[in-house]
N, C-alpha and C positions, 0 to 999 in steps of 0.2 A: 300576481300571475304568472305561473311556470313559463320560462322561456320555451319555445318550440325545440329547440336543438335539445333542451336537458330532457324532455320528456321523451324525443326521439333516442337519446342515448340510452334510456332505460330499456322501453319495449323494443326498440329497433334491434338492438343488440340480441335479444332473446328470441325476435321473431324474424323481422325482415333480413339480418344478416345471416341468418341461419343456411339460406340459400348458397352456400360456397361451393356445393358439388356435390357428387355421389359416385358410386361405383360397386364394383362385386368380387367375383373371381380373378385372382391374379392371371396376366397375361405375358409373354414374353416381352423384352424391354423394346421399345421401337429404335429403328435406325434413326439416328440423328444426322441431319444435314444442316448447313448454314442456312436457317430461316424456313426449316419445314422438315418433312417426313417423306420417306422413299416409296411409302404404299397407301393406298387409301384410307385403309383401316388406321394405319399409326398415325396419321393425322389426328385422329380422336385421342388415340391412347397417349402420344407424345403431349397434347395439351393437358390431359387427365394427370400424368405424371407431374407435370410442372405445379398442378394445383397442389398434388398431394405434397409435394416437395416445398410448397409456400413460395414458388419462385415465379412471381408475378411478372419479373423483368423477362425470363425465359419465354414465359408465356406469351408477352407481345411480341417477342423476337421470331418465334416459330408459328405463329397465328396469320402472318402475312409475309410476302416476299420482302426480301431486303430494302429494295426501292420505296416500297410503301412504307416499310417501317421508317424511314429516314424522313419520308414527307409527314407521317404521324407524330414523329418528334417536334418538327416545326410546328404543325399546328397546335400541339400539347402547349408550347411557349407562348403562342399566341393567344391561347385563352379559345380558341374553336374547338376544342374537344377534350375529352378525358378518357378516350378509347384506350385500354381496353376494360376500364373500370365498369362501363355501361355494357359490356357482355357479361359482367359479374353483378351481384346485388349492391353494388355502391353507388354508383353514378354520381349526381350532382349533390347527394347527401352527405357526401364523405367528408368533405372539408368541416361542414358544421358540426357533424358528429365527433372529428377529432378535436376539434376546437373544446369542444363541451366535456369532452373527457379529459383532455390535457389542462384545462384551466385549473389554476392554484386552488386546492381546497376542493376539487370537483368530487373527490370520494365522498366527503360528508354531505354534500348537497345533492349530489345523485342518490345516496342512499335514502336521505329525507323524501326526495320526490318518489322514490320506490316505495317507501314505506307509506306515503301519504295516498299515492296513488293506485298502488298495484298490490301491495303486500295483502295476502289473504284473500284477494278478489278472485279466488279459482274458476268462480262460475261466471263472471264476468269476461276474463280472460278468454276461458274456452268459448264463450259465445262470439267474443270479437275475433278469434282465430277462425272460428268457423264461416263467419260473414266476411272476413278477407279472402279466403279462400274461394267462397262463391263469386265474390266481385272479381277476383284476378281472373278466374277462368271465363267468366263472362267478358272481362275486358281483351283476354287474349283471342276470343271468338270473333270481336267487333273492331278491333283497332286495325286500323289498314296498314300500319308500317311492318307487318310481320310476314314473313313468308309461310306458306301452309305447313312447311317441315316446322317451323319454329311454334305456331298455334299448336300442333299436335304435339310436340315435347312440352313446352311450358304449360299447357294445360294440364299435363299428367304431372309435371314439377310442382306446380303450384298446388294440386290436390293434396300431393304428398305430403308437403310442408304443412298446409294446414291441419290435415289428420295428425300428425307429429305433434302440433302446436297445441292442439286440443287435448292430449294428453300428457304432455309435458308439466313439468312442476313450475311455470313461471311466475307464479304467485308465491314462491317460497322466499321468505325475506333471509334466512341463512344462505341459501345458493346465492342471492345477491350481494350479500356481505361478502362472500368469497370470490364474487365473479369481478366486482366493481373496481377493486385496488390494482389487480393485475391489467386488467383494460386500461386504467388510466396510466399506468407506468408505461404500458406499451405505446399507448398514442403519445405521450411526451417524448418518447424516444424516437418517432418518427421525425419530429420537427416539422411536422406539416399541419397546419393549423389553420390555414386561409386559403382561398383560390390563388393569391399572390405567391404563397410558399411553392404551390404544386406548379405553377407557371416558371417560377425563377428555379426551381430544380431541374425542371424537365421531365419528360417521361420515362426514360430509365431509371434515371436516379430517385424519383418519386416511388416508383414502382418496387425498387430494391428497398427503400427503407420502409414501405408498407409490409413487407414480408415477414418480419419480426410480430406485428399487430396482428396479422392474418393467423399466424401460427397460435398465438395467445386466445385470439377468438375461437379457435377450433378447440383448445383446451377446456375454454369455459364451457363451449357447448358439450361437450363430452359430460359434463356435469349435470346437463339437462337432458341426456340420452340420444343427442345426436350426434353417432361417433364418425365424424365423416372420413377420416383416415382410414378407419377400417375398410371402408368401400372404396375410397378413391384409389387404393394400392392395386385395383385391377379391373377397371371397367371392361366388360365385355363388347367387343365392337369386332364385326365381321363384314367383310366386302358383300354387298348383295347384288350389284350388278356394276358393270364397268362398259362405257362405250367412249374410246378414244381418251380424250383428256377430262371427262366427267365420271362420276361413279356416285353410287350409294353406298352408305354404310349403316347396318343396322347395329344400333347401340342400345344395350340392355343394362340395367344397375337396379341397386336397391337405395332408395332414399327414406332415412327415418322408417325402415321396416316395410316400405310398400315398393313394388316393383314398377319400373318403368322401362317401356319398350317402345323405341322409336325410330325413325330412320332418317339420316342426316345427309345432305347433297355435299361432296367435295369435288374440287376440279385442281387440275395439275399445271403449273407454270412454271417453266424452267427446269421441269423434272422433279418438282416438289409440290406435294398435294397439300392442300389446304381446305378448311370449311368454308363453303360458299356465302354462308349468312355473315360469317365474321368477316369476309373480303369486302362484302356488299355494305357493311356497316362502316370499316374502315375507310374505303372509298367515299362514302359520305360524308364521313369526318373531315377528311382532307379537302374537301369541296366546299365545306361550309364557310361563311363568310365571318370575319372577326366580329366579336359581339357589339364593339363599338360603331363599327360600318353597318351593322344590319338593322340599327336601331332607326 
């Protein structure tokens, strides 16, 4: 029987992990302050630029105020959160994924898994991608943990990824043979193979170690027709409305050839602007109890 992490490392790399970000026409570079942006729309542009640069450490730094960032570092080391990975398409699956890729001889094993389970299964993979898209959109509409803005955005996001996956050559064995070795090497270079490794390294160091892996993942996805950096270079974000320290920003981008148009909430703290949903998730993360204490 195949280990779940091995199967996930094959199909997840080609589909679930594809949702690393998106964008479109280039905008001027945002003004950078310590822990945030100077204008509402630039809060979106700044984080998008960090994703394009594969700089997850800077993403975490600029997504929340400095005091909250310090609390998140503590919570990360205590195993209470892996924020901001849960703002990206990784969360609790990432250690198992990295462990499966980094294991000795993983290249041959994962290729065997792919050849046995996925190679040439184009119709099955297309059907799976379509089903996951339908399930994901329905989940977003019913799950209580998301804001209305998140529901609207992520439903479009999931649908775009599903449409890309339906037409992508996910079952091509030659592409898999080109993809698996660099991903395995990149995973090994992180030295992050377990939850314990993440906790020991801490948030800032772990995110810095993950950046080269994200770069390699993007390069692999290029081979499947999902050119994230072509879009991340200039997401369109414009101020829609501002009332004091709160504002709404319209965000438009193209993901996998499909247009996404949504509105996000931002708020100002100590003169710096942040995405409201990211702040809410980060505050919930630091308030969470340690895993051992919550059992």
